[in-house]
N, C-alpha and C positions, 0 to 999 in steps of 0.2 A: 244188782237190786239190794236196797240198805235193809236189813232187817231189825227188830228189836234186840235189846241187849239179853234177854229170856233166849231167842234165837241163836245170837251169835253164841252165847254160852254153850249151848247144845252141840253146836256145831262143830266149835274149837275142841270139846271134850272127846266128842265122836272120830274127830280125824284124829285126835294123838293114840286113839287106839286102833287106828289103821280101820275104821268102816270103810266102805265105798259105795258105790251106785248111789249116794245120799241125794234124796230130793224133797225138796221144802213146796209144801202145796197149800197155795194161798186159799183158804177156803171161807174167808170174810165175805160176808153177804149170800153165800149159798147155804150156811148151816148157822146154827145157833149152838151145834157143839163146841166149836172152837175157831181161833182163827188161823191156826196151822196146823198140818200135819207134818210130819218130819218122818219120812223112811229112808231105812238104810239097810245095808246087808254087809254080814259077817260071813268067814269061812267057817265057821264051828261053835258048837253049843259054847265052850270055853272062852270065845272071842264075844260072843252074844253078849253073855254075861258080864264080861270087862267092860265093854261098853257102855253098858247098862249102868253099872259101879261108877263107872268114871264120870258118866252126864250127872248122876245123883249126887257124888260128892264135890263136882263143881258147882252144881246149881244150888245145893247148901251151903258153901260157901259163899255164893250170891245173895245168900237170905231166900232161897224159893224152893220149899217143900214140896213134894208129889203129891197130890191129892190119892192118887192110887197108883199100886205097880201091879203087874202080875207076868207070870212067864217063867221067873228066874228058874224055878224047879226042873223044868223040861228043858230049859236053855236055846229053844229054837226060835222063839217067839217071845219079844219082851215090850212090854207097854209100858209106858211112864206117860201119866196123865199128869200135866202143869196147868190145868184150866183152861187157858188160852190156847196152849200147844200141848198137844199129843205126839208121843213120840213110839214110833214102831221100828224096833231093830229084829230083824230076821235073818236066820239062816240062808244063806241064797235059795237052796230049794224051797224052802218054804215062803218066801218072798215070790218067785216064780208061781208058783202053786194058788196062793191068795191074789195075787195082782189087785192089790189096793188100789194101785193107781186108777183103773178103769174105773172107779167108781166117783171118781173126781176130775171126768175128763174135761168139763166145762170150768173148771178152776184154773186160775195161773200157774204152774210150778215152774220151779227151778233147778238144774240139776247143778251139785254142788261136786267138784273134784276139781 
C-alpha cells in the first residue's frame, strides 16, 4: 500500500525508535475525524515518549506541526493529532487493554513490520 508523505514520515520516525506492531487504519469514508489512525506499541514509558518526540521532530522538519498532543506526562499512551492523521503510541499493556483496533473493524488496515 502506498501512503501519503505524512504517513510515510510518521512510519519512518516510529520505526527508527523501534516501535513495533504498527498498524495503519484507513478510516476515509468511515469517519470525518481523520483519514488515518496509526497505532503502535512500545516496551516502556521512556520508549513511548522517545517515539513521540521523534515523530514530532521529523514532522516539524517536514513543515507539519501537530494540532494537539497528549499523554507525555504519563508516558503510557501518547496521542499526536495531525488533522488527517492521528497517531497513538501505546505501552504494550495499555494497547492490549484499550484495543482501539476493534473500533475500526470495518476499515482497511495495514500491518507495518
